[in-house]
C-alpha positions in Angstrom: 6.5 -9.7 71.2 6.9 -11.7 74.4 8.6 -9.2 76.7 8.4 -5.7 75.3 5.0 -5.6 73.5 2.9 -6.2 76.7 4.6 -3.3 78.5 4.0 -0.9 75.6 0.4 -2.0 75.1 -0.7 -1.9 78.7 1.3 1.1 79.9 1.8 3.4 76.9 -0.9 3.1 74.2 -3.7 4.8 76.1 -1.9 8.1 75.5 0.2 7.1 72.5 -2.0 4.8 70.5 -4.2 4.6 67.5 -6.8 6.9 69.0 -4.6 9.4 70.9 -1.2 10.8 70.0 0.1 12.8 73.0 3.2 14.7 71.9 2.4 13.8 68.3 3.7 10.3 69.1 2.2 6.9 68.7 3.6 3.5 69.4 0.7 1.2 68.7 2.7 -0.2 65.7 6.4 -0.9 65.5 6.7 1.4 62.5 5.2 4.3 64.6 7.3 3.4 67.6 10.4 4.3 65.7 9.0 7.6 64.3 9.8 10.9 65.9 7.1 12.7 67.7 7.0 16.5 68.3 10.5 16.3 69.6 13.4 16.0 67.1 14.9 13.2 69.2 14.7 9.6 68.1 12.5 7.6 70.4 14.6 4.5 69.9 18.2 4.4 68.9 19.1 0.7 68.3 22.0 -0.3 70.5 22.0 2.9 72.6 19.4 3.0 75.4 20.8 6.2 76.9 20.4 8.0 73.6 16.8 6.9 73.1 14.2 9.4 74.1 11.7 6.7 75.1 14.2 5.2 77.6 15.1 8.7 78.9 11.5 9.5 79.6 10.6 6.2 81.4 13.7 6.7 83.7 13.3 10.5 84.3 13.5 11.5 87.9 11.3 14.6 87.6 7.7 13.5 87.8 6.8 16.2 85.3 8.9 14.6 82.7 8.6 10.9 83.6 6.5 8.6 81.5 3.9 7.3 81.9 2.6 10.6 83.3 -0.1 10.7 86.0 0.4 7.0 86.6 2.8 4.6 88.4 6.3 4.4 87.0 7.4 1.2 85.2 8.8 -1.4 87.5 12.6 -1.8 87.6 12.2 -5.2 85.9 10.2 -3.6 83.0 12.7 -0.8 82.7 15.6 -3.3 82.5 13.8 -5.3 79.8 13.4 -2.2 77.7 17.1 -1.3 78.3 18.3 -4.7 77.3 16.0 -4.8 74.2 17.3 -1.4 72.9 20.9 -2.4 73.7 20.5 -5.6 71.7 19.4 -3.7 68.7 15.6 -3.0 69.3 14.8 -5.9 67.0 11.2 -6.7 65.8 10.1 -10.3 65.8 6.5 -9.8 64.8 4.9 -10.5 61.4 4.1 -7.0 60.3 5.7 -3.7 61.3 2.7 -1.7 60.2 0.1 -3.8 62.1 -1.1 -2.9 65.6 1.2 -4.5 68.1 -1.7 -5.6 70.2 -3.1 -7.6 67.3 0.2 -9.5 66.9 0.4 -10.6 70.6 -1.7 -13.7 70.1 -4.3 -15.3 72.4 -4.3 -14.5 76.1 -4.4 -16.8 79.0 -7.8 -16.2 80.7 -8.4 -16.6 84.5 -10.9 -19.0 85.9 -14.6 -18.0 86.3 -15.8 -17.2 89.9 -16.7 -20.4 91.7 -19.8 -18.6 93.1 -21.4 -15.5 91.5 -22.1 -12.7 94.0 -24.2 -11.0 91.2 -25.3 -12.3 87.9 -23.5 -11.3 84.7 -25.5 -9.9 81.8 -26.5 -12.7 79.4 -25.2 -11.5 76.0 -25.4 -14.8 74.1 -27.0 -18.2 74.3 -27.4 -21.2 72.0 -29.4 -24.5 71.9 -27.5 -27.6 71.0 -28.7 -29.1 67.6 -30.8 -31.7 69.5 -32.2 -29.1 71.8 -31.3 -30.9 75.0 -28.8 -28.4 76.3 -28.5 -24.6 76.3 -25.2 -22.8 76.4 -25.2 -19.4 78.1 -22.5 -16.7 78.3 -20.9 -16.0 81.7 -18.0 -14.2 83.1 -14.8 -15.9 81.8 -16.9 -19.0 81.0 -19.8 -20.6 79.2 -22.4 -22.4 81.4 -24.4 -25.3 80.1 -28.0 -25.8 81.3 -31.0 -28.1 80.9 -33.4 -25.7 79.1 -36.5 -27.4 80.5 -35.6 -27.7 84.2 -33.1 -24.9 84.4 -30.5 -27.3 86.0 -26.8 -26.5 85.6 -25.1 -29.3 83.7 -21.5 -28.2 83.4 -19.2 -25.2 83.1 -16.5 -24.4 80.5 -14.1 -21.9 81.9 -10.9 -19.9 81.1 -12.6 -18.1 78.3 -12.7 -14.3 77.5 -14.1 -11.9 80.1 -17.3 -11.3 78.1 -18.9 -13.7 75.7 -20.9 -11.9 73.0 -21.7 -14.8 70.6 -22.3 -18.5 70.9 -23.2 -21.1 68.2 -22.9 -24.9 68.0 -21.4 -26.7 65.1 -23.7 -29.1 63.2 -22.4 -32.1 65.0 -22.6 -30.3 68.4 -18.9 -31.2 69.0 -17.7 -27.6 68.9 -19.0 -24.3 70.3 -18.2 -21.1 68.5 -17.3 -18.5 71.1 -16.6 -14.8 70.4 -16.1 -12.0 72.9 -13.2 -10.3 74.7 -12.7 -7.2 76.9 -14.3 -4.0 75.6 -11.7 -1.5 74.3 -8.8 -3.9 74.9 -9.1 -7.4 73.4 -11.2 -9.6 71.1 -11.1 -13.3 70.6 -13.0 -15.8 68.4 -12.5 -19.5 69.2 -13.8 -23.0 68.7 -14.3 -24.6 72.0 -14.7 -28.3 72.7 -18.4 -28.6 73.7 -17.5 -31.1 76.4 -14.9 -28.8 77.9 -12.3 -31.5 77.9 -9.9 -29.9 75.5 -8.4 -26.4 75.3 -10.0 -23.9 72.9 -8.7 -23.5 69.3 -8.4 -19.7 68.9 -9.1 -18.6 65.4 -8.2 -15.0 65.8 -7.6 -12.1 68.1 -8.4 -8.4 67.7 -7.7 -5.0 69.3 -11.3 -4.7 70.5 -14.1 -7.1 71.5 -15.8 -9.3 69.0 -19.6 -8.7 69.2 -20.9 -11.4 66.8 -20.0 -14.6 65.2 -21.9 -17.2 63.1 -21.5 -20.5 61.2 -22.5 -20.8 57.6 -25.5 -23.0 56.9 -23.2 -25.9 55.8 -21.0 -25.4 58.8 -17.9 -25.0 56.7 -17.2 -21.3 57.3 -17.4 -18.8 60.2 -18.0 -15.0 60.1 -17.1 -12.7 62.9 -17.3 -8.9 63.5 -16.9 -6.5 66.4 -16.0 -3.2 67.8 -12.9 -2.7 65.7 -15.3 -2.2 62.7 -14.0 -5.4 61.0 -15.8 -8.3 59.4 -13.8 -11.5 59.0 -14.4 -14.9 57.5 -12.6 -18.2 58.3 -12.6 -21.8 57.1 -14.1 -23.9 59.9 -11.9 -26.9 59.3 -8.5 -25.3 59.1 -9.1 -22.0 61.0 -7.6 -20.2 58.0 -8.7 -16.6 57.6 -10.2 -16.1 54.2 -10.8 -12.4 54.2 -11.1 -9.3 56.4 -12.7 -6.0 55.5 -13.4 -2.7 57.4 -16.1 -0.8 55.5 -18.2 0.2 58.5 -17.4 3.4 60.3 -18.6 2.1 63.7 -19.0 -1.1 65.6 -20.1 -4.2 63.7 -23.0 -5.4 65.8 -24.1 -8.5 64.0 -22.9 -10.8 61.2 -24.5 -13.8 59.4 -24.6 -15.9 56.3 -27.4 -16.2 53.8 -29.0 -19.6 53.6 -27.4 -20.4 50.3 -23.9 -19.3 51.5 -23.6 -16.7 48.8 -23.6 -13.6 51.1 -22.3 -12.4 54.4 -24.2 -9.6 56.0 -23.1 -7.2 58.7 -25.1 -4.6 60.7 -23.5 -1.6 62.4 -24.0 1.3 64.7 -23.2 3.5 61.7 -26.8 2.9 60.6 -26.0 0.6 57.7 -26.1 -3.0 56.7 -23.5 -4.2 54.3 -23.7 -7.4 52.1 -20.5 -9.0 50.9 -19.6 -11.8 48.5 -19.0 -14.7 51.0 -16.1 -16.1 48.9 -14.1 -13.0 48.3 -15.3 -10.4 50.8 -16.0 -7.9 48.0 -18.8 -5.5 48.8 -22.0 -6.5 47.0 -24.3 -3.7 48.2 -25.2 -1.5 51.2 -28.6 -1.2 52.7 -29.2 2.4 53.9 -32.9 2.1 54.9 -32.2 2.8 58.6 -31.3 6.4 57.9 -34.0 7.6 55.5 -34.5 11.4 55.3 -37.9 11.5 53.6 -41.1 9.6 53.5 -43.3 7.8 56.1 -40.5 5.6 57.3 -37.9 8.4 57.8 -35.6 8.2 60.7 -32.0 7.5 61.6 -30.9 4.8 64.0 -28.1 2.3 64.7 -28.6 -1.3 63.4 -28.0 -4.0 66.0 -29.1 -7.1 64.2 -29.4 -8.7 60.8 -30.8 -12.1 59.8 -31.3 -13.8 56.5 -34.5 -15.7 55.7 -34.1 -19.5 55.4 -36.9 -19.9 52.8 -36.7 -16.7 50.8 -34.3 -14.0 49.5 -35.5 -11.6 52.2 -33.0 -10.1 54.7 -34.3 -8.6 57.9 -32.6 -5.9 60.0 -33.5 -3.8 63.0 -32.1 -1.7 65.8 -33.5 1.7 66.8 -36.7 2.9 65.3 -40.2 1.5 65.1 -39.8 -1.1 62.4 -38.1 -4.4 61.5 -37.2 -3.8 57.8 -37.5 -6.6 55.2 -35.5 -6.3 52.0 -33.7 -8.2 49.3 -29.9 -7.7 48.6 -30.3 -8.1 44.9 -33.1 -5.6 44.7 -31.2 -3.1 46.9 -28.3 -3.4 44.5 -30.7 -2.7 41.6 -32.3 0.3 43.3 -28.9 1.9 44.2 -27.8 4.7 42.0 -25.8 7.8 41.8 -26.3 11.5 42.5 -27.6 12.0 39.0 -30.8 10.0 39.8 -31.1 11.0 43.4 -34.3 12.9 43.1 -35.9 10.1 41.1 -34.9 7.5 43.7 -36.2 9.5 46.6 -39.6 9.8 44.9 -40.0 6.0 45.0 -40.7 3.9 48.0 -38.5 1.0 46.9 -39.2 -2.7 47.7 -38.5 -2.6 51.4 -41.4 -3.7 53.7 -41.7 -2.5 57.3 -42.9 -4.6 60.2 -44.0 -2.3 63.1 -42.8 -4.2 66.1 -44.4 -2.3 69.0 -41.4 -2.5 71.3 -40.7 0.6 73.4 -36.9 0.2 73.1 -34.3 -0.8 70.6 -34.4 -4.2 69.0 -31.2 -6.1 69.8 -31.8 -9.5 68.2 -34.0 -11.0 65.4 -34.0 -14.6 64.2 -35.7 -15.6 60.9 -37.2 -19.0 60.6 -39.6 -20.3 57.9 -42.7 -18.3 58.2 -41.6 -16.8 61.5 -39.6 -13.9 62.9 -38.5 -13.7 66.5 -37.3 -10.5 68.1 -36.0 -9.3 71.4 -35.7 -5.7 72.7 -34.5 -3.3 75.4 -38.0 -3.1 77.0 -37.7 -6.8 78.0 -40.0 -7.9 75.2 -39.7 -11.1 73.2 -42.1 -11.4 70.3 -43.1 -13.7 67.4 -44.2 -12.1 64.1 -45.6 -13.2 60.8 -43.2 -11.8 58.1 -45.7 -12.2 55.3 -48.7 -10.6 57.0 -46.4 -8.2 58.9 -48.3 -8.8 62.1 -47.6 -9.8 65.7 -48.4 -13.4 66.4 -47.4 -13.8 70.1 -45.7 -12.1 73.0 -43.6 -14.2 75.4 -43.8 -12.9 79.0 -41.1 -13.3 81.7 -38.2 -10.9 81.0 -38.1 -7.4 82.6 -34.7 -6.1 81.6 -32.9 -5.5 78.3 -32.9 -8.7 76.3 -29.7 -9.2 74.3 -29.6 -12.9 73.6 -32.1 -15.0 71.7 -32.2 -18.5 70.1 -34.7 -20.9 68.7 -34.2 -24.7 68.9 -33.7 -26.6 65.6 -37.2 -28.1 65.9 -38.9 -24.7 66.2 -40.5 -25.8 69.4 -38.8 -23.5 72.0 -37.4 -20.0 72.1 -34.8 -18.9 74.7 -33.8 -15.4 75.8 -31.1 -13.9 78.0 -31.3 -10.5 79.6 -29.1 -7.8 81.2 -30.0 -8.9 84.7 -28.7 -12.4 84.1 -32.1 -14.1 83.7 -32.7 -16.8 81.1 -36.3 -17.6 80.1 -37.3 -20.6 77.9 -40.8 -20.8 76.4 -42.7 -23.4 74.4 -43.5 -21.5 71.2 -46.9 -23.0 70.3 -48.5 -22.4 73.7 -46.4 -19.5 74.9 -45.9 -21.4 78.2 -42.8 -20.4 80.2 -40.9 -23.7 80.6 -38.0 -22.4 82.8 -36.7 -19.2 84.2 -33.3 -19.0 86.0 -30.3 -16.8 86.6 -27.3 -18.2 84.6 -25.0 -17.5 87.5 -23.8 -20.6 89.4 -24.2 -20.3 93.2 -26.1 -17.0 93.0 -29.0 -16.7 95.3 -31.6 -14.1 94.2 -33.0 -11.9 96.9 -36.6 -12.4 97.9 -39.1 -9.6 97.0 -39.3 -8.3 100.5 -35.5 -8.1 100.7 -35.4 -6.0 97.5 -38.0 -3.7 99.0 -36.0 -3.3 102.2 -32.9 -2.3 100.3 
């Protein structure tokens, strides 16, 4: 796991991994590493490097035969490591021979963030502290902490994953839940000391980036999901993983707990929202309203966000399409049926209500608060809706690029958003006044309007 796994993962699995099996050979797990490909030769013969096809191919002199193909050869040091490992018996020191080797390699050491940003990074996540005095914002290998009223930089917490996709503070503000990674390569969910004085406590790693993470209302549990299609739940205090499930067929884009802690919900690019029993991970029901085939609300679109109401059993979900959908898990379960009553179910509208949001692009984030629903979208819009009257209440002006990140302070007084161009905007909710607007990129100097025109 220390010497051999990194070589195999970084140099071999692109062509011989879970998604691709050149030569009918995969080596993303130790079990598959030992299994013959299209050749009858054993890839690894313990104790005999020269008899192992894997070793023969990485040391082949003919470029047409040498592996990895169409890439630089392994270094002499890497080749020697593989030779010694096979000679010593090709032993496996991981926890599970059937698990992806990448998933067993543990947390990575992350580089420092740039001292000065030459260009702003997209803001994928932000979060108010419980007292509302600070705003944590995602950066490149870091989280930056800002004064939300003045836009002043307060401090930086570095050596974190390349991309930060989710942020949330613990109830006492002492810990910051951070989830992210590197797309297509690595995912990490960790609890970070909010002061930045202690190293992060990594809860879990994955083969692909985590896209969402959230605390339960009581702060005792954590849910996370991501591009590997998994949903996972952990104990906050011990970091113990309680359950993992992979029921979605595409990226898990958002996860969250119901206010009473009974359910965990997950949205996905596969156009579904799934509801699980929070204690066991058992599937409770699936909401399929985002790919209706008939009726006035027909359409098929990915779901990017799901949020449970705080003061009612209603769950809200949105993504592509013209509506934020409001529904109740228990009623969805009651309305579900089999092929035998398919025609009867299609003839009924069901209990779902539809809030036409008026955005011209996909909705990336919704947040439900008592009597309020906040939403942010790809057209740069941030809006406030009345979930009972199903009407627009207010539009917050200031963003002009895709808005991925959204948070509302605990007092319900301010809403903050983060966009693709790196800009953060904070508004007073009651008046709609823009309190601050800044690029969350330390040292970055935005070009003046005339400079942009000249370019």
